N, C-alpha and C positions, 0 to 999 in steps of 0.2 A: 717342584723342580727349583734347584738353586741356581741363581745367576752369578754366584760368587762375589757379590758385593757384601762385604762383611760388616758394613756399618751403615747408619742412616745419616745422610748428610743434607745440608741446606741446599735448596736448588734455586733460591731467589736471585742469585747473581751468577749463575752458571754461564760461562763464556763458551763460544762455539768450539774452541779447542778442547775444553773440559768435556763438553757434550760428545765430541768425536772420540774421545779417549775411552768412553764407556761402551763403544761398539764391540762386537764380537771379534772383529779383526784385531783390535788393539787390546782387548781384555778377554781372552778365552776362558776355558774352564767352567763350562756349564754342565751340571750334572742332574740326573734324575735320582731324587732321594725319596725314601719313605717318610711320609708325614708322621708316623708313629714315634719317630725319634725327636720330634719337635714339641716344644711346649704348646698347649691348646690355644694360647692367645697369640701365637706367632702371626704377624700380619702377612698377607699375601695377596696378589692380584689374580684375576682370571682372564682368559681370552675367549672371546666369541669370534668365530671365523667360519668361512666356507671351505669345506674340504675339497682338495683337488680330485680329479678323476683320471687315474687313481690317485690317492693321497701320496704326496711325495716322500714323506717321512712318517712312520707309524711304529708304535710299540706293539709288537706281537711276538709269537714264539721264534720266528725267523730272525727278528732284530733284538732279541733278548740281550745281546752284547751291549746295547745302549745303556743298560743298567749298571755296567761295571766300569765305565770310563767317561772321559770328557766328550760330550756329544757335539762340541763346537765344530770339529772338522766335517761332521755329517750335515750339520746345519748350513755351513758355508758352501759345500759342494752341491747341495740340493736346490735346484732352481725354483722348486715348489715351496720352499721353506722360508721365503722372504718375510712373510707375515710373522713367523715365529721369531726370526732375527730381530725384526723391528720391535715386536712386543717385549722382547728381553731387554733391548736397548731403552725403551720407554720405562720399563720397571726400574732399571738401574738409575736412569736419569731422575726419577722421582724420589730416589733414595730408598728403594725397597730391594729386598734380596730374593724373594720367592714369587714364583708365578705358576698357576695350575693351568695346564693345557691338556684338554681331553685326549687328543691323539697321542700324547706322549706320556700321560700319567695313568692311563687305563690299559691293561693288557687286552687288546682289542679282540683277540681270538680265544679268550678264556671266559667262557659263558658265566660261571658263578661269580668270577671277579667283576665282570661287566654288569651283571644284575645287581650285585652289592653296591657298586659305585652309582648306578642309576638310582638306587633306593636312597642314597645319600645326597642326591644332587641339589636338594633344597638347602642343606647345610653348607655345601660347597660354595654356592653362589651367595647366599645370605650372609655368610660370615666373612666373605672376602672384603678387602678394603676398597678395591676398585675393579671394575670390569672394563678391559680394553676391548673395544668393538671395531673389528675391520668391516665397517658398515658397507662400504662400496667396493671392497677389494676381493679378488681371487687370491688364493694362497701365494701365487707367483708375484703378485703386484706389491704386497706388503702394505704398509700403512701410509706411505708418503707418495704424493702425486706431484707432477709438475702442474702449476696452477697460476692463474692470474691474481695479482694481489689486489686489484681494484674492487672486487666484490666484497672483500673482507675489510675494506677501509672506508668507513662511513663518511659522508660529506657533512662537515660541521660548520656552523655559522652562529654568530652572536647577533641578535637583533635588538635594537634599542626601541622600546615602547615609550614614546615621549609622553603620552598621557599620564602614565603612572610612574615615569622616570625609573624604569626597571629594564635591566638587560635579561633577555630570554635566550638560552642556549638551545639551538635547533640541531637535530641530527637526522639526516636521511640515510636509510640503509636498505639493503635488499629485504624483500619480503621473507626470504628463507632464513630467518633469524633463530628458528628452533626446528628440531627434527620431528616430523610427524610420525606417528606410531608405525606406519607401513612404509615409510620412506627409506630408500636404500635397499639394495639387493639382499643384504643379510637379514634385514628385519622382515623379510617375507618368508623366512625359513621357520619351520615349526619348532625345531629344537631350540632355536635362538629366542623364541617368544618367551619361554619360561626363564631363560637366563637373564633377559632384559627385565622381566617382571620381578624377579627376586633379588637381583644385585642391588645393593644400596646406592651405589654410585657407578656411573658409566661415562666413559669418554669415547665419543664416536669419531672415528677418522673417516672423512669423506673426501670426495674429489676437490671440493671447494673450500672447505674449512673444517675445523674441529669443533664438535659440540659437546656440551656437558649436560649431564642429566642426573638429578637426585630427588629425594623426596621434597626438598624445599626450594630448588632452583633449577630452571632451564636456562642455559646460557650458550654462548657461542663466541667465536672470535670477533664477530661484529658486535655482539652485546655481551661482553664478559661478565657483566653484573646482572644479566637477565633483562627483563622488560617490565614495565609498570604493571600494577594489578588491574589496569583498565582493559587489558587484552581479553579476548574470549577465554573462558575457562578451558584448561588443558585437560585431557583424559587423565584419570587417576593413575598413579604408578604403584605397582606392587599389590600384594595381598594385604588388605587393611590389618593394621596391628593395634589400633586403638583398643584399650580394654573396655571402653564404654560401648563398643559396637554390640548389637544384639546378634544372636545366632541367625535371624532372618536376614539382617543386613550383610553378614558375611556370605550367606547363601546367595543373595542377589548379586554380590560382587563376583561370586564363582560363575554365575550364568553370564555376566558381562564378559569376563575373561574368556570363557569358552566361545562365546560368539565372535570375539576378536581372533582367538587362536584358530578357530575353524576355517578362517580365510587364508591361513598360511599353507605353504607347500612342504612336502616331505619327499625324500628320495625313496623311502620304503614305506608302503602304505600301512604296514603292520606296526609302524611306530606311532600310529595315531594317538593312542592312549599313553604310551611310554613318554612321549615328548611333552606331555602336560602333567605327568605324574607327580612332579615335585610341587606343583602348585596345588594339585588335589590333596596331597599329603598335608600341606600347610593349612588349607581350608578345613580339612578334617580335624586337625588339632585345635583350630580356633573355634570350631563348632562343638568341640568336645564329644566327637562321635567315635565310635569304635571303627577301626579301618575296615572291618567286614561289612559295615554299612554302605560302602562304596561299591557300586555295581557297574563296572565297565563305563564309567563316565557319568553315572546317575547316582543320586543319593536315595537310599531305600525309603527314608521317611518323607520323601517328596513325591513318591509314587501314590496314585496313578497320574497326578496333575502334570508332572514333568514329562510325561509321554507326549504332551502336545508341543512338539517342536516342528519346525518346517525348514525346508530348503529356502535360503534367501533369494535364490533366483526366482522362486514362486512367491515367497513373502508372507505366508500365513494370511493370505487374503489381500495383502497390500497390493496396490496397483504399481508395481515397480518392474523395471526392466533392467536386469543386471546380467553381465556375462557369467557363464558357468566358470568356476575356478578349477582349472586343471581338466583332466579327463574324467569321464563319468566312471567312477570306480567305487568298489565296496571294500571294507576292511573285514577280514575274516575272523578277527579276534574280538568281535563285539557282536551282541545280539542285535537283531534288526530294530528292536525298539529303543536302542541307544543312538544318540546323535553321532557317536563315534564310528557307527557302522557305515557311513557314507562319507566319501571324500569331497565334500562341498561345504560352502559357507551356510551356517544355520542360524536360526533365530528361535528364541523361545517365546511362548505366550506367557506374559506376566499374569500371574494367577492369584493375586490377593483376594479378589472378589468371586473367584470361581468356586462353585459347590461340587464336590466330587459325587458322581452318580455310580461309578464303578468301584470295586474293592479289590485289593491285592490279597490273595489268599496264601501266597507263598512264592519263594524264589529258590530255584536249584542252580547252583553255580559250581563250575570247576575252572579254576584259574591256571594260567599257563606257567606261573612261576610263584615264588614266595612273595612277590611284590603285590600287595593288595591293590595297588593303583595302576597295574598293568592290565593286559588284556585277558580274555577268557577263552577256554577251549569250548565251553558250553555254558549257556545261561538261559534258563527257562523261567518265564514269568507267568504265574497262574492268576488269572483275572476272573471276576464275576461281574457281569453287567448285561446291559441290553445291546442286542446286535441284530443286524438284518442283512440278508444277501441283497446285492444289486447287480444290475447289468448295465453296461455302458455301450451305447450305439451312437455313431456319428452320422447326422443327416445334414447334407448341404454344408459340410464343414463346421457344423455346430455340434458339440458333444452333449449327450443327454444321459442322465442317470435314471434308470427304471427300477422301481421298487414294487414288488407285488404285481397285480394284474392291471392296475389302472392309474398308478401315480408315476409321474415323471417330472424331473427337475433339470433345469438347464445348468450344466457345469460351467462355472465362471471363476475368474480370479478375484473379482471384486463385485460385491452386490451393488447394483444400480436400480433405480426405480423403474426403468424401462424393460427390465429383464423379465422373462416368463418363468416364475417359480425357481429362483436361482438357489444353487447350493455351491459354496466355495470349496473346491477340491485342490489341495496342494500335494501333488505327487512327489515322491522321493525320486526325482528324475535321474539321480546318479545310479540308481539300481538297474541292473541289466533287465530284470523282468519288466520294469516300468518302461524303460527305454524302448525295449522291443514292442511293448504294447502301443506306445504312442508314435513309434516310427512306422507302424503299419497303418491300417485305416482307423485305429483307435477303438475299435469295438472289442469287447471282452470275449475271449474264446468261450464257446459253449461248454467246453469240458472243465473250465476253471471256475473256482468259487471265490467271489470277492464279496467283502462285507464291510459295513460301517458299524464301528463299535463306539457306543456313547461313553465318554470319559467324564464330562462335567457340563454344567449349565450355569448361566448367569443372566441377570437382567441388565441390559446395557443402558447407556446414557439416556435413551429415550424410552426406557421401560419396556423394551421388547425382549422376550426370552431368547437367549442365544444358546444353542447347543454346540458343543465342541467334542471332537473324538478323533479316532484314528482309523485309517483305511487298512484292511487286512486282506491277505491272500492265503487261502487254505493250502496246506501242503499235504503230503501223503499220510503223515502220522495222524491218528484219531484225534479230532478236536484241537489241532495245532495249526498255527498261523504265522505268517511273516507280516511285519508292519511295512507297508509300501506308501504311506502318506498320511495326511490328516485332513480334517474337514470342519466346516461350521456352517450353521444354518441360522436364520432368524425366523421365528414362528409368526409369520404374517401371511395374509392372502391365501395362496394355494397350499401352504403347509397345513393350515388348520383343517382338520378332518381328513388328512391324507393318510395313507398306510404308513408313511414314515412316522408321523406323529403317533399313531396307534402303537407302532412297534416300540417307540421310546417311552410309551406308558405302560408296556408290558402286556398288551392285550392282542397282539398279532404275532404269529410265529412264522418265520420263513426258513428256518434251518432244518436240515435232515438229521437223522440220528448220528451219522458219522461226523457231523459238523461241530459237535460239542461234547463235553465230558459229563455235564450235569445240568439240569433245569430245575429251578426252585419254583415254588408256588406263586411267586411274584413276577414271574416272567423273565428272570435273570439267568443267563447262561454262564456256565463255567467253561473256560477255554484256556489253552496254553498259547503263549507267544514266544517265539525263539528268535 
């Protein structure tokens, strides 16, 4: 989109009158233009903002006339377009001509065009000169707030140290001298997460002050040159670009980003994978993988170990109490074994020392669009491993897991020495089937089949064997299951000699003929998870 500033000017000594002359009221003629007519190295800004409900001004087939004329009158008339007006003003004031705004640069009701633009979102933000972020504003508020100047004016003093005959400059300032990753209404939005991650430079407009963020500096009006290196390390910005990084390091960065992203919110649940697709695309390029290796938020060569993820509300066995993020919901365009299938904050089991006990025999996938990094209509994972049925009963408000005829284990969130044969169960509490189970008396219905599927084992720091796996619920299709949680056990005390230990050694069978597709001579079952 052209702001009609036909030259790049110095802004070092811009006076208020000059600044005001760059407003839309004083300098109209803002047009939506095709980027194909511009040189590839044309500098441009981007805008991150919260859409109004409904959006005040939007490019679609009804407003296609916006492509043919100056859109300034429409921007000035629309009360919801203040953030657009201010962003154009900032772009001009910094000496730039072009800005990309999603609501005005994508035909919103043209499915193929929208899909194509989403597939290029990484290039749009990574190649921009600057991202303008309306971090604490609604569309109608714009970027400018009435504010007190005191918080942005540090108290400065010079102190004379007589012992060493030296003057020391002291500066006292607000603790809010840089912007935390989740601070500000905008930064809690799912789509904005990848915009902030990929943009090389961001200027955040907040109620109190303006913040600057790039790969080498975090600054603000209080601290325009940043802060000394003695501060606590900040979270890394962006997808790592260093050529010295190994594939494994890029992959670990991916899991860090997914954990952060999973705590953001979305207006439409089915955007869960689309809103991080640009980051997935960049990670795929850096790991030199074929895009077909990306399976609804998971990397094929990380399976089956990456199946061990958990709801952060439960915490993979950690003794944490955190509120559920948003409503308990599921996303239909991801299989149950993907973290993207539940709309809650997730965490992964870091698995450098885990030894896989299950095998991936195949994947059958049907994607909903040409975008490899979007959602799926269908994604079936065929696994071979050891599995056992279990029953859950609650006695005196204590849940117990029963396996076979004589073994029972106390369901816990964290193993303690005083517990009776504990097993850590992390339910996918955002799933309706799990919510319904736990909201009743907590006992599994007699007609349903629940199972523990062994994924991996490892010796922990005190040399105890730890088994990790996923919790499954049988569905109507032959040998087919949904993932509804994960678990882990330590083989001590009551585990030794139990039916669960015998199952995981392949010597005890608990499944009926319809519960599996195949059984090999080593006691490993073949099943499907969808």
